[in-house]
All heavy atoms as TSV, in Angstrom:
chain	resi	resn	atom	element	x	y	z
A	1	ARG	N	N	-5.580	-7.204	27.455
A	1	ARG	CA	C	-4.468	-6.966	26.547
A	1	ARG	C	C	-3.132	-7.050	27.268
A	1	ARG	O	O	-2.235	-7.735	26.824
A	1	ARG	CB	C	-4.618	-5.614	25.874
A	1	ARG	CG	C	-5.786	-5.557	24.929
A	1	ARG	CD	C	-5.930	-4.213	24.302
A	1	ARG	NE	N	-5.826	-3.154	25.276
A	1	ARG	CZ	C	-6.303	-1.955	25.109
A	1	ARG	NH1	N	-6.930	-1.650	24.002
A	1	ARG	NH2	N	-6.150	-1.025	26.019
A	2	SER	N	N	-2.981	-6.328	28.367
A	2	SER	CA	C	-1.696	-6.358	29.060
A	2	SER	C	C	-1.412	-7.726	29.659
A	2	SER	O	O	-0.261	-8.078	29.868
A	2	SER	CB	C	-1.646	-5.286	30.150
A	2	SER	OG	O	-2.640	-5.506	31.113
A	3	SER	N	N	-2.445	-8.505	29.923
A	3	SER	CA	C	-2.220	-9.843	30.470
A	3	SER	C	C	-1.619	-10.772	29.432
A	3	SER	O	O	-1.145	-11.848	29.760
A	3	SER	CB	C	-3.529	-10.425	31.007
A	3	SER	OG	O	-4.460	-10.563	29.944
A	4	ASP	N	N	-1.625	-10.361	28.161
A	4	ASP	CA	C	-1.033	-11.178	27.108
A	4	ASP	C	C	0.478	-11.236	27.197
A	4	ASP	O	O	1.104	-12.091	26.594
A	4	ASP	CB	C	-1.428	-10.652	25.724
A	4	ASP	CG	C	-2.898	-10.878	25.433
A	4	ASP	OD1	O	-3.513	-11.714	26.117
A	4	ASP	OD2	O	-3.418	-10.204	24.536
A	5	LEU	N	N	1.101	-10.332	27.933
A	5	LEU	CA	C	2.558	-10.315	28.039
A	5	LEU	C	C	2.974	-11.168	29.233
A	5	LEU	O	O	3.296	-10.677	30.297
A	5	LEU	CB	C	3.077	-8.884	28.165
A	5	LEU	CG	C	4.587	-8.724	28.004
A	5	LEU	CD1	C	5.032	-9.143	26.602
A	5	LEU	CD2	C	4.998	-7.298	28.257
A	6	ASN	N	N	2.949	-12.465	29.042
A	6	ASN	CA	C	3.272	-13.405	30.115
A	6	ASN	C	C	4.759	-13.450	30.425
A	6	ASN	O	O	5.166	-14.020	31.427
A	6	ASN	CB	C	2.771	-14.808	29.756
A	6	ASN	CG	C	1.262	-14.847	29.677
A	6	ASN	OD1	O	0.568	-14.146	30.397
A	6	ASN	ND2	N	0.751	-15.670	28.786
A	7	ALA	N	N	5.578	-12.840	29.567
A	7	ALA	CA	C	7.031	-12.854	29.785
A	7	ALA	C	C	7.446	-11.877	30.876
A	7	ALA	O	O	8.609	-11.830	31.237
A	7	ALA	CB	C	7.755	-12.519	28.486
A	8	ALA	N	N	6.500	-11.104	31.395
A	8	ALA	CA	C	6.842	-10.085	32.391
A	8	ALA	C	C	5.925	-10.162	33.605
A	8	ALA	O	O	5.249	-9.197	33.944
A	8	ALA	CB	C	6.775	-8.711	31.749
A	9	PRO	N	N	5.895	-11.315	34.271
A	9	PRO	CA	C	5.015	-11.427	35.437
A	9	PRO	C	C	5.494	-10.506	36.561
A	9	PRO	O	O	6.682	-10.252	36.714
A	9	PRO	CB	C	5.139	-12.895	35.833
A	9	PRO	CG	C	6.474	-13.308	35.336
A	9	PRO	CD	C	6.693	-12.514	34.072
A	10	GLY	N	N	4.556	-9.999	37.320
A	10	GLY	CA	C	4.916	-9.171	38.457
A	10	GLY	C	C	5.114	-7.703	38.146
A	10	GLY	O	O	5.295	-6.904	39.055
A	11	LEU	N	N	5.095	-7.340	36.881
A	11	LEU	CA	C	5.229	-5.927	36.538
A	11	LEU	C	C	3.870	-5.245	36.644
A	11	LEU	O	O	2.842	-5.874	36.449
A	11	LEU	CB	C	5.769	-5.768	35.116
A	11	LEU	CG	C	7.189	-6.249	34.880
A	11	LEU	CD1	C	7.559	-6.060	33.418
A	11	LEU	CD2	C	8.167	-5.508	35.766
A	12	PRO	N	N	3.868	-3.956	36.931
A	12	PRO	CA	C	2.599	-3.238	36.999
A	12	PRO	C	C	1.846	-3.310	35.664
A	12	PRO	O	O	2.470	-3.344	34.589
A	12	PRO	CB	C	3.017	-1.791	37.294
A	12	PRO	CG	C	4.404	-1.891	37.834
A	12	PRO	CD	C	5.019	-3.112	37.222
A	13	ALA	N	N	0.536	-3.319	35.732
A	13	ALA	CA	C	-0.289	-3.440	34.528
A	13	ALA	C	C	0.033	-2.382	33.475
A	13	ALA	O	O	0.108	-2.717	32.284
A	13	ALA	CB	C	-1.773	-3.405	34.899
A	14	PRO	N	N	0.240	-1.109	33.849
A	14	PRO	CA	C	0.564	-0.126	32.803
A	14	PRO	C	C	1.874	-0.442	32.064
A	14	PRO	O	O	1.979	-0.231	30.860
A	14	PRO	CB	C	0.688	1.203	33.568
A	14	PRO	CG	C	-0.100	1.002	34.811
A	14	PRO	CD	C	0.051	-0.458	35.154
A	15	VAL	N	N	2.847	-0.968	32.770
A	15	VAL	CA	C	4.127	-1.325	32.141
A	15	VAL	C	C	3.931	-2.519	31.209
A	15	VAL	O	O	4.444	-2.531	30.083
A	15	VAL	CB	C	5.206	-1.618	33.201
A	15	VAL	CG1	C	6.484	-2.138	32.561
A	15	VAL	CG2	C	5.493	-0.366	34.024
A	16	ARG	N	N	3.161	-3.507	31.654
A	16	ARG	CA	C	2.880	-4.670	30.787
A	16	ARG	C	C	2.149	-4.234	29.528
A	16	ARG	O	O	2.449	-4.706	28.433
A	16	ARG	CB	C	2.069	-5.720	31.545
A	16	ARG	CG	C	2.869	-6.485	32.568
A	16	ARG	CD	C	2.165	-7.757	33.040
A	16	ARG	NE	N	0.746	-7.611	33.242
A	16	ARG	CZ	C	0.161	-7.287	34.407
A	16	ARG	NH1	N	0.906	-7.067	35.471
A	16	ARG	NH2	N	-1.143	-7.199	34.500
A	17	GLU	N	N	1.209	-3.313	29.683
A	17	GLU	CA	C	0.449	-2.850	28.522
A	17	GLU	C	C	1.347	-2.099	27.538
A	17	GLU	O	O	1.271	-2.314	26.327
A	17	GLU	CB	C	-0.708	-1.960	28.960
A	17	GLU	CG	C	-1.596	-1.546	27.797
A	17	GLU	CD	C	-2.855	-0.880	28.268
A	17	GLU	OE1	O	-3.748	-1.589	28.751
A	17	GLU	OE2	O	-2.931	0.365	28.154
A	18	GLN	N	N	2.218	-1.242	28.051
A	18	GLN	CA	C	3.144	-0.520	27.178
A	18	GLN	C	C	4.082	-1.487	26.461
A	18	GLN	O	O	4.356	-1.333	25.265
A	18	GLN	CB	C	3.968	0.483	27.974
A	18	GLN	CG	C	3.169	1.674	28.446
A	18	GLN	CD	C	3.981	2.583	29.352
A	18	GLN	OE1	O	4.841	2.130	30.108
A	18	GLN	NE2	N	3.703	3.869	29.285
A	19	ALA	N	N	4.583	-2.474	27.183
A	19	ALA	CA	C	5.493	-3.450	26.579
A	19	ALA	C	C	4.779	-4.276	25.512
A	19	ALA	O	O	5.333	-4.512	24.433
A	19	ALA	CB	C	6.081	-4.354	27.652
A	20	ALA	N	N	3.548	-4.689	25.800
A	20	ALA	CA	C	2.782	-5.468	24.821
A	20	ALA	C	C	2.527	-4.638	23.567
A	20	ALA	O	O	2.630	-5.145	22.438
A	20	ALA	CB	C	1.472	-5.944	25.434
A	21	ALA	N	N	2.211	-3.353	23.747
A	21	ALA	CA	C	1.985	-2.476	22.594
A	21	ALA	C	C	3.261	-2.311	21.776
A	21	ALA	O	O	3.227	-2.337	20.534
A	21	ALA	CB	C	1.476	-1.118	23.069
A	22	ALA	N	N	4.396	-2.149	22.454
A	22	ALA	CA	C	5.672	-1.992	21.745
A	22	ALA	C	C	6.020	-3.256	20.962
A	22	ALA	O	O	6.479	-3.174	19.819
A	22	ALA	CB	C	6.786	-1.653	22.735
A	23	VAL	N	N	5.792	-4.414	21.559
A	23	VAL	CA	C	6.058	-5.677	20.855
A	23	VAL	C	C	5.157	-5.783	19.628
A	23	VAL	O	O	5.612	-6.186	18.552
A	23	VAL	CB	C	5.863	-6.888	21.792
A	23	VAL	CG1	C	5.853	-8.195	21.009
A	23	VAL	CG2	C	6.962	-6.918	22.850
A	24	GLN	N	N	3.904	-5.374	19.768
A	24	GLN	CA	C	2.991	-5.431	18.623
A	24	GLN	C	C	3.485	-4.537	17.482
A	24	GLN	O	O	3.446	-4.928	16.320
A	24	GLN	CB	C	1.587	-5.023	19.036
A	24	GLN	CG	C	0.586	-5.139	17.904
A	24	GLN	CD	C	-0.823	-4.781	18.323
A	24	GLN	OE1	O	-1.058	-4.284	19.413
A	24	GLN	NE2	N	-1.759	-5.035	17.435
A	25	VAL	N	N	3.979	-3.353	17.815
A	25	VAL	CA	C	4.495	-2.442	16.788
A	25	VAL	C	C	5.719	-3.056	16.111
A	25	VAL	O	O	5.845	-3.029	14.884
A	25	VAL	CB	C	4.834	-1.063	17.392
A	25	VAL	CG1	C	5.640	-0.213	16.424
A	25	VAL	CG2	C	3.565	-0.342	17.810
A	26	LEU	N	N	6.620	-3.608	16.918
A	26	LEU	CA	C	7.827	-4.208	16.347
A	26	LEU	C	C	7.502	-5.389	15.436
A	26	LEU	O	O	8.183	-5.610	14.439
A	26	LEU	CB	C	8.767	-4.656	17.471
A	26	LEU	CG	C	9.442	-3.536	18.240
A	26	LEU	CD1	C	10.110	-4.101	19.490
A	26	LEU	CD2	C	10.449	-2.809	17.368
A	27	TYR	N	N	6.462	-6.134	15.792
A	27	TYR	CA	C	6.107	-7.352	15.054
A	27	TYR	C	C	5.128	-7.071	13.915
A	27	TYR	O	O	4.561	-7.973	13.332
A	27	TYR	CB	C	5.530	-8.373	16.038
A	27	TYR	CG	C	5.496	-9.773	15.507
A	27	TYR	CD1	C	6.665	-10.488	15.294
A	27	TYR	CD2	C	4.288	-10.387	15.212
A	27	TYR	CE1	C	6.634	-11.780	14.804
A	27	TYR	CE2	C	4.248	-11.684	14.724
A	27	TYR	CZ	C	5.416	-12.369	14.521
A	27	TYR	OH	O	5.370	-13.649	14.024
A	28	SER	N	N	4.944	-5.810	13.562
A	28	SER	CA	C	3.958	-5.436	12.556
A	28	SER	C	C	4.521	-5.485	11.132
A	28	SER	O	O	5.737	-5.469	10.917
A	28	SER	CB	C	3.447	-4.028	12.836
A	28	SER	OG	O	4.464	-3.083	12.561
A	29	ALA	N	N	3.610	-5.492	10.199
A	29	ALA	CA	C	3.994	-5.476	8.785
A	29	ALA	C	C	4.716	-4.180	8.432
A	29	ALA	O	O	5.621	-4.176	7.588
A	29	ALA	CB	C	2.752	-5.644	7.913
A	30	VAL	N	N	4.357	-3.091	9.098
A	30	VAL	CA	C	5.006	-1.805	8.820
A	30	VAL	C	C	6.486	-1.872	9.187
A	30	VAL	O	O	7.351	-1.404	8.432
A	30	VAL	CB	C	4.292	-0.665	9.577
A	30	VAL	CG1	C	5.048	0.646	9.437
A	30	VAL	CG2	C	2.867	-0.520	9.090
A	31	SER	N	N	6.797	-2.448	10.345
A	31	SER	CA	C	8.205	-2.592	10.746
A	31	SER	C	C	8.962	-3.474	9.767
A	31	SER	O	O	10.090	-3.167	9.381
A	31	SER	CB	C	8.290	-3.181	12.154
A	31	SER	OG	O	7.762	-2.291	13.099
A	32	TRP	N	N	8.344	-4.569	9.404
A	32	TRP	CA	C	8.940	-5.504	8.443
A	32	TRP	C	C	9.259	-4.785	7.138
A	32	TRP	O	O	10.368	-4.876	6.605
A	32	TRP	CB	C	7.948	-6.644	8.211
A	32	TRP	CG	C	8.384	-7.679	7.252
A	32	TRP	CD1	C	8.189	-7.693	5.903
A	32	TRP	CD2	C	9.095	-8.882	7.569
A	32	TRP	NE1	N	8.724	-8.821	5.360
A	32	TRP	CE2	C	9.282	-9.566	6.363
A	32	TRP	CE3	C	9.568	-9.432	8.738
A	32	TRP	CZ2	C	9.930	-10.785	6.308
A	32	TRP	CZ3	C	10.214	-10.646	8.672
A	32	TRP	CH2	C	10.393	-11.310	7.476
A	33	GLU	N	N	8.285	-4.031	6.617
A	33	GLU	CA	C	8.465	-3.319	5.357
A	33	GLU	C	C	9.557	-2.251	5.461
A	33	GLU	O	O	10.367	-2.081	4.545
A	33	GLU	CB	C	7.147	-2.671	4.929
A	33	GLU	CG	C	7.211	-2.018	3.576
A	33	GLU	CD	C	5.870	-1.455	3.134
A	33	GLU	OE1	O	4.857	-1.674	3.814
A	33	GLU	OE2	O	5.855	-0.782	2.097
A	34	LEU	N	N	9.590	-1.537	6.581
A	34	LEU	CA	C	10.614	-0.515	6.778
A	34	LEU	C	C	12.016	-1.122	6.750
A	34	LEU	O	O	12.927	-0.592	6.096
A	34	LEU	CB	C	10.386	0.207	8.104
A	34	LEU	CG	C	11.360	1.324	8.449
A	34	LEU	CD1	C	11.214	2.482	7.478
A	34	LEU	CD2	C	11.135	1.788	9.867
A	35	LEU	N	N	12.185	-2.232	7.435
A	35	LEU	CA	C	13.495	-2.896	7.431
A	35	LEU	C	C	13.865	-3.397	6.045
A	35	LEU	O	O	15.025	-3.320	5.633
A	35	LEU	CB	C	13.505	-4.052	8.435
A	35	LEU	CG	C	13.422	-3.636	9.904
A	35	LEU	CD1	C	13.234	-4.853	10.792
A	35	LEU	CD2	C	14.652	-2.855	10.317
A	36	ARG	N	N	12.894	-3.897	5.324
A	36	ARG	CA	C	13.168	-4.423	3.983
A	36	ARG	C	C	13.486	-3.301	3.000
A	36	ARG	O	O	14.432	-3.399	2.224
A	36	ARG	CB	C	11.970	-5.233	3.476
A	36	ARG	CG	C	11.567	-6.380	4.368
A	36	ARG	CD	C	12.019	-7.713	3.967
A	36	ARG	NE	N	12.188	-7.901	2.561
A	36	ARG	CZ	C	11.831	-8.965	1.917
A	36	ARG	NH1	N	11.236	-9.932	2.532
A	36	ARG	NH2	N	12.081	-9.099	0.648
A	37	GLU	N	N	12.706	-2.227	3.027
A	37	GLU	CA	C	12.870	-1.186	2.019
A	37	GLU	C	C	13.904	-0.127	2.394
A	37	GLU	O	O	14.747	0.227	1.581
A	37	GLU	CB	C	11.521	-0.535	1.720
A	37	GLU	CG	C	10.596	-1.514	1.021
A	37	GLU	CD	C	9.319	-0.880	0.514
A	37	GLU	OE1	O	9.234	0.357	0.460
A	37	GLU	OE2	O	8.409	-1.647	0.163
A	38	PHE	N	N	13.849	0.397	3.612
A	38	PHE	CA	C	14.778	1.463	3.995
A	38	PHE	C	C	16.164	0.913	4.282
A	38	PHE	O	O	17.164	1.491	3.874
A	38	PHE	CB	C	14.241	2.216	5.217
A	38	PHE	CG	C	15.089	3.396	5.602
A	38	PHE	CD1	C	14.950	4.603	4.929
A	38	PHE	CD2	C	16.029	3.302	6.609
A	38	PHE	CE1	C	15.723	5.701	5.272
A	38	PHE	CE2	C	16.813	4.396	6.958
A	38	PHE	CZ	C	16.658	5.591	6.291
A	39	TRP	N	N	16.237	-0.201	4.994
A	39	TRP	CA	C	17.525	-0.779	5.381
A	39	TRP	C	C	18.000	-1.858	4.419
A	39	TRP	O	O	19.063	-2.437	4.607
A	39	TRP	CB	C	17.439	-1.341	6.803
A	39	TRP	CG	C	17.318	-0.235	7.805
A	39	TRP	CD1	C	16.171	0.192	8.408
A	39	TRP	CD2	C	18.365	0.583	8.297
A	39	TRP	NE1	N	16.446	1.232	9.245
A	39	TRP	CE2	C	17.788	1.502	9.202
A	39	TRP	CE3	C	19.729	0.652	8.069
A	39	TRP	CZ2	C	18.531	2.461	9.870
A	39	TRP	CZ3	C	20.473	1.604	8.745
A	39	TRP	CH2	C	19.866	2.499	9.637
A	40	ASP	N	N	17.207	-2.162	3.400
A	40	ASP	CA	C	17.565	-3.134	2.367
A	40	ASP	C	C	17.906	-4.508	2.945
A	40	ASP	O	O	18.857	-5.170	2.518
A	40	ASP	CB	C	18.732	-2.594	1.522
A	40	ASP	CG	C	18.861	-3.328	0.197
A	40	ASP	OD1	O	17.829	-3.807	-0.319
A	40	ASP	OD2	O	19.991	-3.417	-0.311
A	41	MET	N	N	17.131	-4.935	3.953
A	41	MET	CA	C	17.354	-6.244	4.571
A	41	MET	C	C	16.526	-7.302	3.857
A	41	MET	O	O	15.418	-7.023	3.392
A	41	MET	CB	C	16.935	-6.222	6.047
A	41	MET	CG	C	17.804	-5.374	6.912
A	41	MET	SD	S	17.297	-5.534	8.643
A	41	MET	CE	C	18.433	-4.400	9.394
A	42	ASP	N	N	17.082	-8.507	3.776
A	42	ASP	CA	C	16.278	-9.611	3.276
A	42	ASP	C	C	15.372	-10.097	4.415
A	42	ASP	O	O	15.440	-9.588	5.538
A	42	ASP	CB	C	17.145	-10.729	2.705
A	42	ASP	CG	C	18.044	-11.403	3.736
A	42	ASP	OD1	O	17.839	-11.222	4.958
A	42	ASP	OD2	O	18.965	-12.124	3.310
A	43	ALA	N	N	14.522	-11.063	4.122
A	43	ALA	CA	C	13.543	-11.525	5.106
A	43	ALA	C	C	14.204	-12.046	6.375
A	43	ALA	O	O	13.751	-11.753	7.490
A	43	ALA	CB	C	12.659	-12.606	4.483
A	44	ALA	N	N	15.274	-12.792	6.240
A	44	ALA	CA	C	15.946	-13.364	7.406
A	44	ALA	C	C	16.567	-12.277	8.280
A	44	ALA	O	O	16.452	-12.316	9.510
A	44	ALA	CB	C	17.018	-14.366	6.962
A	45	ALA	N	N	17.213	-11.304	7.654
A	45	ALA	CA	C	17.832	-10.215	8.415
A	45	ALA	C	C	16.769	-9.373	9.122
A	45	ALA	O	O	16.961	-8.958	10.269
A	45	ALA	CB	C	18.678	-9.344	7.495
A	46	ALA	N	N	15.650	-9.121	8.459
A	46	ALA	CA	C	14.561	-8.360	9.079
A	46	ALA	C	C	14.002	-9.111	10.286
A	46	ALA	O	O	13.783	-8.528	11.352
A	46	ALA	CB	C	13.463	-8.073	8.060
A	47	ALA	N	N	13.802	-10.403	10.132
A	47	ALA	CA	C	13.292	-11.223	11.244
A	47	ALA	C	C	14.277	-11.225	12.406
A	47	ALA	O	O	13.879	-11.089	13.573
A	47	ALA	CB	C	13.018	-12.643	10.772
A	48	ASP	N	N	15.553	-11.365	12.122
A	48	ASP	CA	C	16.578	-11.348	13.179
A	48	ASP	C	C	16.614	-10.002	13.899
A	48	ASP	O	O	16.782	-9.942	15.117
A	48	ASP	CB	C	17.962	-11.649	12.588
A	48	ASP	CG	C	18.121	-13.092	12.158
A	48	ASP	OD1	O	17.286	-13.945	12.548
A	48	ASP	OD2	O	19.099	-13.370	11.429
A	49	THR	N	N	16.462	-8.919	13.157
A	49	THR	CA	C	16.480	-7.584	13.747
A	49	THR	C	C	15.283	-7.371	14.662
A	49	THR	O	O	15.418	-6.843	15.776
A	49	THR	CB	C	16.511	-6.517	12.631
A	49	THR	OG1	O	17.684	-6.724	11.842
A	49	THR	CG2	C	16.500	-5.115	13.197
A	50	ILE	N	N	14.118	-7.793	14.213
A	50	ILE	CA	C	12.911	-7.667	15.033
A	50	ILE	C	C	13.025	-8.540	16.278
A	50	ILE	O	O	12.678	-8.115	17.383
A	50	ILE	CB	C	11.661	-8.001	14.198
A	50	ILE	CG1	C	11.443	-6.889	13.164
A	50	ILE	CG2	C	10.437	-8.176	15.087
A	50	ILE	CD1	C	10.407	-7.208	12.109
A	51	GLU	N	N	13.558	-9.731	16.127
A	51	GLU	CA	C	13.748	-10.612	17.288
A	51	GLU	C	C	14.710	-9.975	18.293
A	51	GLU	O	O	14.464	-9.995	19.499
A	51	GLU	CB	C	14.283	-11.972	16.853
A	51	GLU	CG	C	14.483	-12.912	18.020
A	51	GLU	CD	C	15.044	-14.263	17.622
A	51	GLU	OE1	O	15.187	-14.549	16.422
A	51	GLU	OE2	O	15.349	-15.048	18.534
A	52	LEU	N	N	15.793	-9.392	17.816
A	52	LEU	CA	C	16.746	-8.712	18.698
A	52	LEU	C	C	16.063	-7.574	19.468
A	52	LEU	O	O	16.248	-7.423	20.680
A	52	LEU	CB	C	17.922	-8.170	17.877
A	52	LEU	CG	C	18.889	-7.258	18.638
A	52	LEU	CD1	C	19.639	-8.033	19.709
A	52	LEU	CD2	C	19.847	-6.600	17.670
A	53	ALA	N	N	15.279	-6.792	18.769
A	53	ALA	CA	C	14.595	-5.659	19.406
A	53	ALA	C	C	13.616	-6.140	20.479
A	53	ALA	O	O	13.560	-5.579	21.582
A	53	ALA	CB	C	13.866	-4.833	18.350
A	54	ILE	N	N	12.860	-7.184	20.179
A	54	ILE	CA	C	11.883	-7.698	21.146
A	54	ILE	C	C	12.592	-8.304	22.351
A	54	ILE	O	O	12.214	-8.058	23.498
A	54	ILE	CB	C	10.921	-8.693	20.471
A	54	ILE	CG1	C	10.011	-7.939	19.484
A	54	ILE	CG2	C	10.097	-9.447	21.516
A	54	ILE	CD1	C	9.151	-8.835	18.616
A	55	ARG	N	N	13.635	-9.087	22.109
A	55	ARG	CA	C	14.390	-9.673	23.230
A	55	ARG	C	C	15.002	-8.591	24.115
A	55	ARG	O	O	14.985	-8.676	25.334
A	55	ARG	CB	C	15.496	-10.602	22.717
A	55	ARG	CG	C	15.003	-11.918	22.192
A	55	ARG	CD	C	16.193	-12.776	21.737
A	55	ARG	NE	N	15.754	-14.002	21.148
A	55	ARG	CZ	C	15.465	-15.104	21.839
A	55	ARG	NH1	N	15.584	-15.106	23.144
A	55	ARG	NH2	N	15.076	-16.200	21.228
A	56	SER	N	N	15.551	-7.543	23.483
A	56	SER	CA	C	16.149	-6.445	24.239
A	56	SER	C	C	15.100	-5.718	25.073
A	56	SER	O	O	15.342	-5.396	26.243
A	56	SER	CB	C	16.829	-5.459	23.287
A	56	SER	OG	O	17.864	-6.096	22.588
A	57	LEU	N	N	13.963	-5.466	24.478
A	57	LEU	CA	C	12.882	-4.797	25.195
A	57	LEU	C	C	12.454	-5.626	26.416
A	57	LEU	O	O	12.357	-5.105	27.523
A	57	LEU	CB	C	11.688	-4.594	24.254
A	57	LEU	CG	C	10.487	-3.867	24.823
A	57	LEU	CD1	C	9.853	-3.009	23.746
A	57	LEU	CD2	C	9.456	-4.834	25.365
A	58	LEU	N	N	12.211	-6.904	26.202
A	58	LEU	CA	C	11.744	-7.759	27.303
A	58	LEU	C	C	12.795	-7.912	28.397
A	58	LEU	O	O	12.466	-7.898	29.585
A	58	LEU	CB	C	11.319	-9.128	26.767
A	58	LEU	CG	C	10.097	-9.117	25.858
A	58	LEU	CD1	C	9.812	-10.525	25.340
A	58	LEU	CD2	C	8.873	-8.545	26.562
A	59	SER	N	N	14.052	-8.030	28.014
A	59	SER	CA	C	15.087	-8.208	29.038
A	59	SER	C	C	15.319	-6.930	29.833
A	59	SER	O	O	15.772	-6.976	30.975
A	59	SER	CB	C	16.393	-8.699	28.418
A	59	SER	OG	O	16.972	-7.695	27.619
A	60	GLY	N	N	14.992	-5.783	29.256
A	60	GLY	CA	C	15.189	-4.518	29.946
A	60	GLY	C	C	14.022	-4.073	30.808
A	60	GLY	O	O	14.131	-3.105	31.554
A	61	LEU	N	N	12.894	-4.766	30.740
A	61	LEU	CA	C	11.714	-4.346	31.499
A	61	LEU	C	C	11.942	-4.260	33.003
A	61	LEU	O	O	11.559	-3.259	33.610
A	61	LEU	CB	C	10.526	-5.264	31.200
A	61	LEU	CG	C	9.802	-4.992	29.894
A	61	LEU	CD1	C	8.721	-6.035	29.668
A	61	LEU	CD2	C	9.215	-3.605	29.859
A	62	PRO	N	N	12.527	-5.256	33.636
A	62	PRO	CA	C	12.727	-5.139	35.089
A	62	PRO	C	C	13.584	-3.926	35.460
A	62	PRO	O	O	13.312	-3.238	36.432
A	62	PRO	CB	C	13.426	-6.444	35.469
A	62	PRO	CG	C	13.018	-7.402	34.396
A	62	PRO	CD	C	12.938	-6.568	33.149
A	63	HIS	N	N	14.602	-3.638	34.671
A	63	HIS	CA	C	15.471	-2.491	34.930
A	63	HIS	C	C	14.707	-1.181	34.756
A	63	HIS	O	O	14.808	-0.279	35.579
A	63	HIS	CB	C	16.680	-2.526	33.999
A	63	HIS	CG	C	17.582	-1.347	34.143
A	63	HIS	ND1	N	18.356	-1.136	35.258
A	63	HIS	CD2	C	17.802	-0.295	33.315
A	63	HIS	CE1	C	19.015	-0.004	35.108
A	63	HIS	NE2	N	18.701	0.520	33.944
A	64	ALA	N	N	13.922	-1.082	33.695
A	64	ALA	CA	C	13.152	0.135	33.434
A	64	ALA	C	C	12.139	0.376	34.534
A	64	ALA	O	O	11.922	1.508	34.963
A	64	ALA	CB	C	12.460	0.035	32.078
A	65	THR	N	N	11.536	-0.688	35.030
A	65	THR	CA	C	10.537	-0.563	36.083
A	65	THR	C	C	11.177	-0.119	37.383
A	65	THR	O	O	10.637	0.723	38.091
A	65	THR	CB	C	9.793	-1.903	36.269
A	65	THR	OG1	O	9.247	-2.287	35.012
A	65	THR	CG2	C	8.685	-1.769	37.279
A	66	SER	N	N	12.357	-0.639	37.713
A	66	SER	CA	C	13.012	-0.242	38.943
A	66	SER	C	C	13.467	1.214	38.864
A	66	SER	O	O	13.433	1.942	39.842
A	66	SER	CB	C	14.190	-1.163	39.267
A	66	SER	OG	O	15.200	-1.061	38.303
A	67	GLN	N	N	13.893	1.680	37.709
A	67	GLN	CA	C	14.250	3.082	37.529
A	67	GLN	C	C	13.032	3.978	37.713
A	67	GLN	O	O	13.097	5.011	38.334
A	67	GLN	CB	C	14.831	3.321	36.143
A	67	GLN	CG	C	16.307	3.114	36.043
A	67	GLN	CD	C	16.831	3.566	34.697
A	67	GLN	OE1	O	16.132	3.529	33.692
A	67	GLN	NE2	N	18.068	3.993	34.670
A	68	GLN	N	N	11.904	3.544	37.151
A	68	GLN	CA	C	10.675	4.320	37.253
A	68	GLN	C	C	10.236	4.446	38.723
A	68	GLN	O	O	9.832	5.507	39.158
A	68	GLN	CB	C	9.572	3.657	36.436
A	68	GLN	CG	C	8.264	4.422	36.429
A	68	GLN	CD	C	7.198	3.718	35.617
A	68	GLN	OE1	O	7.254	2.514	35.420
A	68	GLN	NE2	N	6.220	4.458	35.161
A	69	SER	N	N	10.386	3.390	39.494
A	69	SER	CA	C	10.014	3.410	40.903
A	69	SER	C	C	10.877	4.389	41.690
A	69	SER	O	O	10.405	5.085	42.577
A	69	SER	CB	C	10.155	2.020	41.524
A	69	SER	OG	O	9.256	1.120	40.910
A	70	ARG	N	N	12.158	4.473	41.364
A	70	ARG	CA	C	13.063	5.390	42.067
A	70	ARG	C	C	12.756	6.841	41.742
A	70	ARG	O	O	12.960	7.728	42.557
A	70	ARG	CB	C	14.514	5.077	41.718
A	70	ARG	CG	C	15.040	3.828	42.389
A	70	ARG	CD	C	16.532	3.727	42.174
A	70	ARG	NE	N	16.806	3.541	40.748
A	70	ARG	CZ	C	17.368	2.464	40.234
A	70	ARG	NH1	N	17.718	1.471	41.015
A	70	ARG	NH2	N	17.600	2.354	38.957
A	71	GLN	N	N	12.244	7.095	40.537
A	71	GLN	CA	C	11.957	8.463	40.129
A	71	GLN	C	C	10.670	8.985	40.748
A	71	GLN	O	O	10.468	10.179	40.834
A	71	GLN	CB	C	11.875	8.569	38.605
A	71	GLN	CG	C	13.208	8.362	37.932
A	71	GLN	CD	C	13.097	8.320	36.423
A	71	GLN	OE1	O	11.998	8.358	35.869
A	71	GLN	NE2	N	14.226	8.258	35.745
A	72	GLU	N	N	9.791	8.107	41.174
A	72	GLU	CA	C	8.494	8.532	41.731
A	72	GLU	C	C	8.586	8.926	43.155
A	72	GLU	O	O	9.341	9.032	43.898
A	72	GLU	CB	C	7.465	7.411	41.599
A	72	GLU	CG	C	7.119	7.140	40.161
A	72	GLU	CD	C	6.194	5.949	39.982
A	72	GLU	OE1	O	5.971	5.201	40.951
A	72	GLU	OE2	O	5.706	5.762	38.885
């Protein structure tokens, strides 16, 4: 499962697994429905919002991992 996150090579397996799980949650029907019903977004706006969240998560992984290493 964690090996499915090819966008984050070199990260520890637990971090890859957490990131893959978070992406799965963001890309789920539940997230889509929440954006459509609670935030009153149309399909395009919901897709753009989910894409923004996933891109932000992936781009922040190296930073989050380096912070975690300093705390240990």
